[in-house]
C-alpha positions as CSV (number, residue, x, y, z in Angstrom):
1,M,-16.5,89.8,-94.1
2,E,-18.2,89.2,-97.4
3,W,-16.8,86.2,-99.2
4,Q,-16.8,85.2,-102.9
5,A,-16.9,81.5,-103.9
6,V,-14.5,80.4,-106.6
7,I,-15.4,77.0,-108.1
8,G,-14.0,74.9,-110.9
9,L,-15.2,71.5,-112.0
10,E,-13.2,68.6,-113.5
11,V,-15.8,66.3,-115.1
12,H,-14.8,62.7,-116.2
13,V,-17.0,61.7,-119.1
14,Q,-16.9,58.0,-119.9
15,L,-16.9,57.7,-123.7
16,A,-19.5,55.4,-125.2
17,T,-17.2,53.1,-127.1
18,R,-17.7,49.4,-127.2
19,S,-14.0,48.7,-126.4
20,K,-11.4,50.3,-124.2
21,L,-9.0,53.1,-125.0
22,F,-6.0,51.1,-125.7
23,S,-7.2,47.5,-125.9
24,P,-10.1,45.6,-127.6
25,T,-11.7,44.6,-124.3
26,A,-15.4,45.2,-124.0
27,T,-16.7,48.1,-121.8
28,A,-20.3,47.0,-121.2
29,F,-21.5,48.0,-117.7
30,G,-22.6,45.3,-115.3
31,A,-20.4,42.4,-116.3
32,A,-19.1,40.0,-113.5
33,A,-16.0,41.3,-111.8
34,N,-12.7,40.9,-113.7
35,T,-14.3,39.3,-116.8
36,Q,-13.6,42.2,-119.1
37,V,-9.8,42.3,-118.8
38,N,-7.1,41.4,-121.2
39,P,-3.3,41.1,-120.9
40,Y,-2.8,44.8,-121.8
41,D,-5.3,45.9,-119.1
42,L,-3.3,43.8,-116.6
43,A,0.0,45.3,-117.8
44,M,1.5,42.0,-118.7
45,P,5.1,42.2,-120.1
46,G,5.3,42.7,-123.8
47,T,1.9,44.2,-124.3
48,L,1.5,47.4,-126.4
49,P,-1.3,49.9,-126.5
50,T,-3.4,50.7,-129.7
51,L,-5.4,53.9,-129.7
52,N,-9.2,53.5,-130.1
53,G,-10.0,55.7,-133.1
54,E,-13.7,56.1,-132.2
55,A,-12.8,57.5,-128.8
56,L,-10.6,60.0,-130.5
57,R,-13.4,61.1,-132.8
58,M,-15.8,61.4,-129.8
59,A,-13.3,63.7,-128.0
60,I,-12.9,65.9,-131.0
61,R,-16.7,66.1,-131.6
62,F,-17.0,67.5,-128.1
63,G,-14.3,70.1,-128.7
64,L,-16.0,71.2,-131.9
65,A,-19.4,71.4,-130.1
66,I,-18.2,73.9,-127.6
67,G,-16.2,75.9,-130.1
68,A,-12.9,74.9,-128.5
69,E,-9.4,74.8,-130.0
70,I,-8.5,71.4,-131.4
71,C,-4.9,70.4,-130.9
72,R,-3.5,69.4,-134.3
73,H,-0.6,67.6,-132.6
74,S,-1.4,65.9,-129.3
75,I,0.5,63.4,-127.3
76,F,-0.2,60.9,-124.5
77,E,1.8,60.8,-121.3
78,R,2.3,58.5,-118.4
79,K,0.9,59.8,-115.1
80,N,2.6,57.8,-112.4
81,Y,0.9,56.8,-109.2
82,F,0.7,53.5,-107.3
83,Y,-2.8,52.4,-106.4
84,P,-4.0,48.8,-106.8
85,D,-6.8,49.8,-109.2
86,L,-4.2,50.5,-112.0
87,P,-2.0,47.4,-112.5
88,K,0.5,49.3,-114.7
89,G,1.5,51.7,-111.9
90,Y,0.7,54.6,-114.2
91,Q,-2.3,56.0,-116.1
92,T,-2.0,56.9,-119.7
93,S,-3.3,60.5,-119.9
94,Q,-2.5,63.9,-121.5
95,L,-1.0,66.9,-119.9
96,Q,1.0,69.2,-122.0
97,F,-0.8,68.8,-125.4
98,P,-4.4,67.7,-124.8
99,I,-6.7,66.9,-127.7
100,V,-9.1,69.8,-126.8
101,G,-7.9,73.2,-125.8
102,R,-9.8,76.3,-124.7
103,G,-13.6,76.6,-125.3
104,S,-16.7,77.8,-123.5
105,I,-20.1,76.6,-122.3
106,R,-23.1,78.9,-121.9
107,I,-25.3,78.4,-118.8
108,E,-28.5,80.0,-117.6
109,C,-28.4,81.3,-114.0
110,A,-31.2,81.2,-111.5
111,D,-32.2,84.8,-112.2
112,G,-32.6,84.1,-115.9
113,S,-29.3,85.7,-117.0
114,E,-26.7,83.8,-119.0
115,R,-23.0,83.4,-118.4
116,C,-20.2,81.8,-120.5
117,I,-18.0,79.6,-118.5
118,G,-14.6,78.9,-119.9
119,V,-13.4,75.4,-120.5
120,T,-9.6,75.2,-120.0
121,R,-9.1,71.9,-121.7
122,A,-10.5,68.4,-122.3
123,H,-8.0,65.5,-122.4
124,M,-8.3,61.8,-123.0
125,E,-7.2,59.2,-120.5
126,E,-7.9,55.7,-119.4
127,D,-10.1,55.0,-116.4
128,A,-8.9,53.1,-113.3
129,G,-10.5,49.9,-111.9
130,K,-12.8,49.9,-108.9
131,S,-11.9,49.1,-105.3
132,L,-14.5,47.0,-103.5
133,H,-14.7,47.4,-99.7
134,E,-18.1,46.2,-98.7
135,E,-18.0,42.6,-99.9
136,F,-14.9,41.5,-97.9
137,A,-14.4,41.4,-94.2
138,N,-11.2,43.4,-93.2
139,E,-10.1,43.3,-96.9
140,S,-10.6,45.1,-100.2
141,G,-11.2,43.6,-103.6
142,I,-10.3,45.0,-107.0
143,D,-12.6,44.8,-110.1
144,L,-10.5,45.7,-113.2
145,N,-13.4,45.7,-115.7
146,R,-13.3,49.5,-115.8
147,A,-9.6,49.8,-116.1
148,G,-8.7,51.2,-119.5
149,T,-12.2,52.5,-120.3
150,P,-11.9,55.7,-122.3
151,L,-12.5,59.0,-120.4
152,L,-12.6,62.6,-121.5
153,E,-11.7,64.8,-118.6
154,I,-13.2,68.3,-119.1
155,V,-11.7,71.0,-116.9
156,S,-13.5,74.3,-116.4
157,E,-12.0,77.6,-115.5
158,P,-12.5,78.7,-111.9
159,E,-15.4,81.0,-113.0
160,L,-18.4,79.4,-111.2
161,R,-19.6,81.5,-108.3
162,S,-22.1,79.3,-106.5
163,A,-23.2,75.7,-106.0
164,A,-26.2,76.5,-108.2
165,E,-24.0,77.7,-111.1
166,A,-21.9,74.6,-110.8
167,V,-25.0,72.4,-111.1
168,A,-26.2,74.5,-114.1
169,Y,-22.8,74.0,-115.8
170,L,-22.8,70.3,-115.1
171,K,-26.3,69.9,-116.4
172,K,-25.4,71.7,-119.6
173,L,-22.4,69.6,-120.0
174,H,-24.5,66.5,-119.4
175,S,-26.9,67.7,-122.1
176,I,-24.2,68.3,-124.7
177,V,-22.5,64.9,-124.3
178,R,-25.9,63.2,-124.6
179,Y,-26.8,65.2,-127.7
180,L,-23.5,64.2,-129.3
181,G,-24.0,60.6,-128.4
182,I,-20.6,60.3,-126.9
183,C,-21.8,59.4,-123.3
184,D,-25.0,58.0,-121.9
185,G,-24.6,60.4,-118.9
186,D,-25.8,57.8,-116.3
187,M,-24.1,59.2,-113.2
188,S,-25.4,56.3,-111.1
189,Q,-23.2,54.0,-113.2
190,G,-20.2,56.3,-113.1
191,S,-20.6,57.4,-116.7
192,M,-20.1,61.0,-115.5
193,R,-18.2,61.8,-112.3
194,C,-17.4,65.2,-111.0
195,D,-14.5,66.6,-109.0
196,A,-15.2,70.1,-107.6
197,N,-12.3,72.5,-106.8
198,V,-13.6,74.9,-104.2
199,S,-12.1,78.0,-102.5
200,I,-13.3,81.3,-101.1
201,R,-11.7,84.8,-101.0
202,P,-12.8,88.2,-99.7
203,R,-15.1,89.8,-102.3
204,G,-13.1,92.2,-104.4
205,E,-9.8,90.3,-103.8
206,A,-8.0,89.2,-107.0
207,K,-5.8,86.5,-105.4
208,L,-7.3,83.1,-105.3
209,G,-7.8,81.3,-101.9
210,T,-6.4,77.9,-101.0
211,R,-8.6,75.3,-102.7
212,T,-9.8,71.9,-101.7
213,E,-10.9,69.2,-104.2
214,I,-14.1,67.2,-103.5
215,K,-13.6,63.9,-105.3
216,N,-15.9,61.7,-107.4
217,V,-19.4,63.2,-106.7
218,N,-22.0,61.3,-108.8
219,S,-25.2,63.2,-108.9
220,F,-26.4,66.8,-109.5
221,R,-28.0,67.0,-106.1
222,F,-24.9,65.8,-104.3
223,V,-22.6,68.2,-106.3
224,E,-24.7,71.1,-105.0
225,K,-24.9,69.9,-101.4
226,A,-21.1,69.0,-101.3
227,I,-20.1,72.5,-102.6
228,E,-22.5,74.3,-100.3
229,Y,-21.1,72.4,-97.3
230,E,-17.5,73.0,-98.3
231,L,-18.2,76.7,-98.8
232,R,-19.7,76.9,-95.3
233,R,-16.8,75.0,-93.8
234,Q,-14.1,77.1,-95.3
235,R,-15.9,80.3,-94.3
236,E,-16.2,79.1,-90.7
237,V,-12.5,78.1,-90.6
238,L,-11.3,81.4,-91.9
239,E,-13.6,83.5,-89.7
240,D,-12.3,81.6,-86.7
241,G,-8.7,82.6,-87.6
242,G,-7.7,79.2,-89.1
243,T,-6.2,78.4,-92.5
244,I,-7.5,76.1,-95.3
245,V,-5.4,73.1,-96.0
246,Q,-5.0,72.1,-99.7
247,E,-6.3,68.6,-99.8
248,T,-8.6,66.1,-101.5
249,R,-11.9,65.5,-99.6
250,L,-14.7,63.0,-100.0
251,Y,-18.4,63.9,-99.7
252,D,-20.5,61.8,-97.3
253,S,-24.1,62.0,-98.6
254,V,-25.5,60.3,-95.4
255,L,-23.9,62.9,-93.0
256,D,-24.0,65.7,-95.6
257,E,-20.4,66.6,-95.0
258,T,-17.0,66.6,-96.7
259,R,-14.0,65.0,-94.9
260,P,-10.3,64.7,-95.6
261,M,-9.1,61.9,-97.9
262,R,-5.5,62.8,-98.7
263,G,-3.2,65.7,-99.3
264,K,-3.7,67.3,-102.7
265,E,-1.1,66.4,-105.3
266,E,0.4,68.7,-107.8
267,S,1.2,67.7,-111.4
268,N,4.9,67.3,-110.6
269,D,4.0,64.7,-108.0
270,Y,2.8,62.4,-110.8
271,R,6.1,62.6,-112.8
272,Y,4.5,62.9,-116.2
273,F,6.6,61.9,-119.2
274,P,5.7,61.1,-122.8
275,E,4.2,57.6,-123.4
276,P,7.0,55.9,-125.4
277,D,4.6,53.2,-126.8
278,L,2.2,55.6,-128.5
279,L,2.9,57.9,-131.5
280,P,1.7,61.5,-131.4
281,V,-1.9,62.1,-132.8
282,V,-1.7,64.4,-135.8
283,L,-4.9,65.7,-137.3
284,D,-5.5,67.3,-140.7
285,E,-8.2,69.9,-141.6
286,A,-10.1,67.5,-143.9
287,F,-10.6,65.1,-140.9
288,L,-11.8,67.9,-138.7
289,E,-14.2,69.2,-141.3
290,Q,-15.7,65.8,-141.7
291,L,-16.4,65.6,-138.0
292,R,-17.7,69.1,-137.9
293,S,-20.2,68.3,-140.7
294,E,-21.5,65.3,-138.7
295,L,-22.4,67.4,-135.6
296,P,-26.1,67.2,-134.6
297,E,-28.2,70.2,-133.7
298,L,-27.0,71.1,-130.2
299,P,-29.1,72.3,-127.2
300,D,-28.6,76.1,-127.6
301,S,-29.4,76.0,-131.3
302,R,-32.4,73.8,-130.8
303,K,-33.7,76.0,-128.0
304,E,-33.5,79.1,-130.3
305,R,-35.3,77.3,-133.1
306,F,-38.1,76.1,-130.8
307,E,-38.7,79.7,-129.7
308,A,-38.7,81.0,-133.3
309,E,-40.4,78.1,-135.1
310,Y,-43.0,77.0,-132.5
311,G,-43.5,80.3,-130.6
312,L,-42.5,78.7,-127.2
313,S,-41.4,80.7,-124.2
314,A,-37.7,80.7,-123.4
315,Y,-38.5,78.6,-120.3
316,D,-40.5,75.9,-122.1
317,A,-37.9,75.7,-124.9
318,G,-35.2,75.3,-122.4
319,V,-37.0,72.5,-120.6
320,L,-37.8,70.7,-123.8
321,T,-34.3,70.9,-125.3
322,A,-32.3,70.0,-122.2
323,N,-32.7,66.4,-123.1
324,R,-32.3,65.3,-126.7
325,D,-34.9,62.5,-126.4
326,M,-37.3,65.0,-124.9
327,A,-36.8,67.4,-127.7
328,E,-37.4,64.8,-130.3
329,Y,-40.5,63.5,-128.4
330,F,-41.9,67.1,-128.4
331,E,-41.4,67.6,-132.1
332,Q,-43.2,64.3,-132.9
333,V,-46.2,65.4,-130.8
334,A,-46.2,69.0,-132.1
335,K,-46.1,68.0,-135.8
336,A,-48.8,65.3,-135.3
337,C,-51.3,67.4,-133.4
338,G,-50.6,70.8,-135.0
339,D,-50.6,72.7,-131.7
340,A,-47.1,73.2,-130.5
341,K,-48.0,75.3,-127.4
342,L,-50.5,72.8,-126.2
343,A,-48.0,70.0,-126.8
344,A,-45.4,71.9,-124.8
345,N,-47.8,72.4,-121.9
346,W,-48.8,68.8,-121.8
347,I,-45.2,67.6,-121.9
348,T,-43.8,70.0,-119.4
349,V,-46.6,69.5,-116.9
350,E,-48.5,66.2,-117.2
351,L,-45.9,64.1,-118.8
352,L,-42.9,65.3,-116.7
353,A,-45.0,64.8,-113.5
354,L,-45.7,61.2,-114.6
355,L,-42.1,60.5,-115.5
356,N,-40.9,61.9,-112.2
357,R,-43.5,60.0,-110.2
358,E,-42.5,56.7,-111.9
359,Q,-38.8,57.6,-112.0
360,L,-38.7,57.0,-115.7
361,E,-36.6,58.6,-118.6
362,I,-38.5,60.0,-121.6
363,G,-37.3,57.1,-123.7
364,N,-39.3,54.8,-121.5
365,S,-42.4,57.0,-121.4
366,P,-45.6,54.9,-120.9
367,V,-47.5,57.4,-123.1
368,S,-46.1,57.4,-126.6
369,A,-45.7,60.6,-128.7
370,A,-48.3,59.3,-131.1
371,A,-50.8,58.7,-128.3
372,L,-50.2,62.1,-126.7
373,A,-50.6,63.8,-130.1
374,R,-54.0,62.0,-130.6
375,L,-55.1,63.1,-127.1
376,I,-54.3,66.8,-127.8
377,S,-56.1,66.6,-131.1
378,R,-59.2,65.4,-129.3
379,I,-59.0,68.4,-127.1
380,S,-58.6,70.7,-130.1
381,D,-61.5,69.3,-132.0
382,G,-63.8,69.5,-129.0
383,T,-64.3,65.7,-128.5
384,I,-63.1,66.0,-124.9
385,S,-62.3,68.8,-122.4
386,G,-58.9,69.4,-120.9
387,K,-60.1,67.9,-117.6
388,I,-61.4,64.7,-119.2
389,A,-58.1,64.5,-121.2
390,K,-56.2,64.2,-117.9
391,A,-58.3,61.2,-117.0
392,V,-57.6,59.7,-120.5
393,F,-53.9,60.4,-120.0
394,E,-53.8,58.6,-116.7
395,Q,-55.6,55.6,-118.2
396,L,-53.0,55.5,-121.0
397,A,-50.2,55.4,-118.5
398,K,-52.1,52.8,-116.3
399,D,-52.7,50.5,-119.3
400,A,-49.0,50.6,-120.2
401,K,-48.0,49.9,-116.6
402,D,-50.4,46.9,-116.5
403,G,-48.9,45.5,-119.6
404,K,-52.0,46.2,-121.8
405,G,-49.9,47.9,-124.6
406,A,-49.8,51.4,-125.7
407,G,-53.5,52.0,-125.4
408,D,-55.8,53.8,-127.8
409,V,-57.1,57.3,-127.0
410,D,-60.4,56.9,-129.0
411,E,-61.2,53.5,-127.5
412,I,-60.7,54.9,-124.0
413,I,-63.0,57.9,-124.7
414,E,-65.7,55.8,-126.2
415,G,-65.3,52.8,-123.8
416,Q,-65.7,55.0,-120.7
417,G,-68.3,57.4,-122.2
418,L,-66.0,60.4,-121.9
419,R,-67.0,62.2,-125.1
420,Q,-67.7,65.9,-124.4
421,V,-71.3,67.1,-124.5
422,T,-71.6,69.8,-127.1
423,D,-75.3,69.5,-128.0
424,Q,-76.8,73.0,-127.6
425,G,-80.2,71.7,-126.4
426,E,-78.7,69.3,-123.8
427,I,-76.4,72.1,-122.4
428,E,-79.3,74.5,-122.3
429,Q,-81.3,72.1,-120.2
430,L,-78.3,71.7,-117.9
431,V,-77.9,75.4,-117.5
432,E,-81.6,75.9,-116.6
433,R,-81.3,73.2,-113.9
434,V,-78.3,75.0,-112.4
435,I,-80.2,78.3,-112.4
436,A,-83.2,76.8,-110.8
437,A,-81.2,75.0,-108.1
438,N,-79.0,78.0,-107.1
439,A,-81.4,81.0,-106.7
440,P,-79.3,82.8,-104.1
441,Q,-76.2,82.8,-106.3
442,V,-78.2,83.8,-109.3
443,E,-79.5,86.9,-107.4
444,Q,-75.9,87.7,-106.3
445,Y,-74.7,87.6,-109.9
446,R,-77.6,89.8,-111.1
447,G,-76.8,92.1,-108.3
448,G,-73.3,92.7,-109.6
449,R,-71.1,89.9,-108.1
450,Q,-69.7,88.7,-111.4
451,Q,-67.3,86.2,-109.7
452,V,-70.3,84.1,-108.8
453,L,-70.4,83.0,-112.4
454,G,-67.4,80.7,-111.8
455,Y,-69.4,78.9,-109.1
456,L,-72.4,78.4,-111.4
457,V,-70.2,77.1,-114.2
458,G,-68.6,74.6,-111.7
459,Q,-72.1,73.4,-110.7
460,A,-73.0,72.8,-114.3
461,M,-69.7,70.9,-114.9
462,K,-70.3,68.8,-111.8
463,L,-73.8,68.0,-112.9
464,S,-72.6,66.8,-116.3
465,Q,-69.8,64.8,-114.6
466,G,-67.2,67.0,-116.4
467,K,-68.5,66.2,-119.9
468,A,-70.2,69.5,-120.8
469,N,-68.2,71.9,-123.0
470,P,-67.2,74.5,-120.5
471,A,-67.0,77.3,-123.1
472,Q,-70.7,76.6,-124.1
473,V,-71.8,76.4,-120.5
474,N,-70.2,79.7,-119.7
475,K,-71.7,81.4,-122.8
476,L,-75.3,80.0,-122.2
477,L,-75.2,80.9,-118.5
478,R,-74.3,84.5,-119.3
479,E,-77.2,84.7,-121.8
480,K,-79.7,83.1,-119.5
481,L,-78.7,85.3,-116.5
482,R,-79.1,88.5,-118.6
């Protein structure tokens, strides 16, 4: 039987406020356990919540960015459950009237086509604390620093049809929240966490299959692997005549498998009811218009502009705009060197390779935008060749790594004698030496084997230690061989 995957994601985005959702306690990552907790976070008697206005504005900005409905009248509710990581015994969340309603996010599929994935809702809620199991023998500890940190839970429609599409959606979401500045997107620190709802059904069937929820996956790679495993597991169960149990599962990245965690709850299991200590949130149009006017240029708009303004391919524009810092770095380089296409090539090939090798973000690039622009300018004006430029680029990165500062392109070129040879007489002598030393290849070329020219050019470049201008070498060789 041919099966169709049905996938929906629930993504928890930790909002980048300095204090918690309902208390003034700090939210900085990495503090010692239980040092960022106040009486409200501990649910002490007599404490009352106060809504963080900046968290509210961040949630609304997200809704506006994806063209979603903004609920003019939203309320908070108590979601009741009893785990030690929430001292109150309930989580303050939203169910019936979330702050953000229906919207959509456009993704690019592996075949280059685009799809719009529906967003059902995005609601605000407080995060739970963290259970610690590794540090205590036969016991568990609780760190409540995270309890009360503001979250925006973004729920997609079950419209994703493969693990690759799920990752494309998650990456686009990651890009949007970082462009907006509402989340740092650091999945290793839990700033974004993903729950994947996965089911399969016979292709052509309208009815949805029984779904399982894979809880708290914290990297793009693990999201893809967890979904792929779960799709295989469900297909094997059904084809063996079994049934899928609706449950919550965990993904084990070491064994590359999902395994049962607990039965899947429904909303009525949480006994939601309105939070009596918080007033409804009522928004007016003037407030929304102010937030709308403050929105930055978003990934899709910037991608279209890069294609139109700089003449970039859709692929290059997509790579460069996926990350806001990368897009700004590119624009600095392109404007300073005056060659946008060459700037795009250097960033998407040499710079990204360096960053991946050193496991660095663009914000920590050892080669500054100004230095890369100067390097590209030296290629354009003929001072160095593209091959020599790669050596200069590596030297810039090495100097930064060794603590020698940003490095100066011109100093490296002059100091290492890398300036390109462009003197006509010098190159002519070089070409004559190559012709004299490679008589068999010269005869082959003159006999009609045009491809031999590449070999002869290579010999000339080798003889000049890569410093000769390759275009001049090519031109003079052709003239001499005629």
